[in-house]
N, C-alpha and C positions, 0 to 999 in steps of 0.2 A: 504494500500500500504506500509506504513512504517513498520508495523508488519511483513509483508511478507519479506521485505528486511532484517529485524533483524533476522527472523527465518532462512532465507537462509544463512546469514553470520554465524550464530551459527552452522548450519549444516556443512558448509564448514570447519570451524575451528575444529569441532569435527572429521571430516574425516581426516583432516591434522594430527591431533594428533594420530589417529589410524595408519596412514601410517608411521609416524615418528618413531614408535616403532619397525621398521624392522631393525634388527641388521646389515644385509648386506648393506642396504642403508646407515645407519648411519656410518658404518665403512669406507665408501668411503672417508670421510673427514680425518679419522685417517690414512688411507693408505698412504697419502701424506708424512707423516713423519715416520710412523711405518712399511711401506712396505705392499705390497699387501697381504702377509700372516702373518703379524705381526712379521716378522723375523728381523727387523732392530732396532738398537738403534736410537730413534728419535733424529735427529740433532746431532747424535754422543754422546749424553749425557745421555739418559735414559736407563733403562733396556730393554732387549728384552722381550716383553709380550707374545709371542707365548709360549704355554706350561703352562701358568698360569691357575688355576682353576677359575670358574665363581665367587666364593665368594671373591677371592683375587682381581680380576679385579673390581668387583662391589665396594668393600671397597676402593680401590684406587681411582676410579672415584668419589665416593661420598666424599672422603677425599680431592681430588683436588677441587671439587665444593665448599666445605665448608671451604677450606683453612687449613685443619688439616693434610694434607699429601703432600709429595713431596720434592724433593731436587732441583737440578738445573733447572728442568722443571716446577716447581710449578707455576710460573707466566704465562707461556704459557698455561699450562693445565687448569688453573683457567678460562681463557678466553674461552677455548674449551668446558668445562663442564658446564659452567653457564647456557647455553641454554637447557641442557638436563633434561628431566623429570626423575623421578624414573623408569618409564616404559622404557624409552630410555636406561637408564643405565643398567637395567636388560637385555634388548634385546642385547645390545652391549656386555655385559659380557658373555652371552650365546653364542653369535656368535664367539667371539674371543677365548673362551675356547674350542670350538669345532674344531678349526683349527688344522690340522695335518701337 
């Protein structure tokens, strides 16, 4: 019985990770500050990220996560990126860079 519960929990966590790597779903949190199409300066302080290529977005997100990147929004973005996996960051970067 205990092994069944452990196996089921691991399966659920694994599926959650797969779903979390969906750029569109992940961007919903970002849209609050960056706009539905990444067209806004977050809180009037950041750069507009619409038009950035995926490599630039990925580098920025990883930099926010490890504390090596950012200006006025560094503290806010550190909190937002801490929970993101490398797969999440790659998915977000691809999704945002594809916005027209």
